[in-house]
C-alpha positions, -999 to +999 in steps of 0.1 A: +000+000+000+014+034-010-008+056+011-019+075-021-055+081-029-068+068-062-098+084-079-116+070-109-140+084-135-158+062-160-148+057-196-169+049-226-167+011-220-175+011-183-213+017-180-242+007-200-277+022-198-291-011-185-271-039-169-274-071-189-252-096-170-222-087-191-222-050-183-230-028-153-252+002-149-245+035-131-255+024-096-233-008-099-204+012-111-206+036-082-208+007-058-179-012-074-156+018-073-168+032-040-133+030-025-118+050-054-135+084-050-172+079-044-168+072-006-147+104-003-170+125-024-180+159-011-208+160-037-221+134-061-243+140-091-271+114-088-278+113-125-242+106-136-209+093-123-197+128-115-184+138-081-160+161-062-133+152-037-107+170-016-072+166-028-054+186-001-032+216-005-061+238-015-072+217-044-104+199-051-110+172-078-139+177-102-146+142-117-169+147-147-189+119-164-186+128-201-199+094-214-230+086-234-236+051-220-233+024-246-215+047-271-180+059-278-186+096-281-191+119-252-211+148-240-217+169-209-255+171-205-272+203-194-280+187-160-243+177-154-232+211-166-255+227-140-241+205-114-205+215-124-214+251-122-227+246-086-194+228-078-174+257-092-193+281-069-188+258-039-151+255-046-147+293-049-167+298-016-144+273+001-112+289-014-104+257-034-089+254-069-105+228-091-086+202-111-108+184-136-109+148-147-130+133-175-127+106-201-132+125-234-109+154-245-120+189-237-095+204-263-082+191-296-048+173-293-045+171-331-062+189-360-097+176-368-099+156-335-133+173-329-146+159-362-138+123-353-157+122-320-128+120-296-137+152-279-167+159-258-196+174-279-195+212-280-160+211-266-152+246-279-179+262-258-174+239-228-137+245-227-143+283-226-168+279-198-144+257-178-115+280-183-135+312-175-149+294-144-112+291-132-106+254-140-071+255-154-063+218-157-084+188-169-070+153-172-085+132-200-079+097-214-102+087-243-073+085-269-050+065-245-022+089-255+003+111-237-001+147-247-007+182-233-026+209-252-039+243-241-062+271-252-068+307-241-102+322-240-111+357-251-112+367-214-075+356-211-082+323-191-060+294-200-070+257-199-047+227-201-060+193-213-036+167-201-043+136-220-032+105-201-022+071-215-036+037-205-019+009-186-028-014-214-006+005-239+029-007-247+053+007-239+037+021-208+045+058-204+041+081-174+050+116-165+062+132-133 
C-alpha cells in the first residue's frame, strides 16, 4: 500500500444504460468503485458518475462523467453542466482550486480531432466555460495517448487538457 489516494472516472466502455449480465449500470459502477472516489465524495451527481473530492493543498477534484452510456462519443449534459457550475461556486466559496478529470478530451490534441468524435460534444464552448470558471487543468484519457494541449479564452483564461495514457498500452508511459 502506497498511502496514495486513487480516484476514478468512468470511460466509454464502463457503464451501459441497463445492466445485462455482461455490463453494469451507473449504480453498480458507483458501488464497485466506492473506494476510489465515491466514498470520499463531497458532492455526487445522482444522474451521472460525476463527483468532487478533496485533494489537499487547497485543491479539489472535479470528476466529470462525459460518457454517453453504450456509445464511444461523449457529452456533458445540461444537467451535469448545471451540477458542475454549482461545484465551481462551492469551490470558490471554500477557497479551493478545481482540477478536472473526465474521459473525453475537452480540447483538440490534433487537428480535426473534434470531427472524429474523440472530444466531448460542444468542446469549444465547454472549454471556454471551464477556463473562465477558473478550471485550469483537466486530465482526460479517451485517446490512450500522452499529450498536453492548451487554449486561451477571449477573457484571457488558460485551460490545459492533459491527455493520459492507458496501462494497457505498450510501452507504458508516465510523467512526473
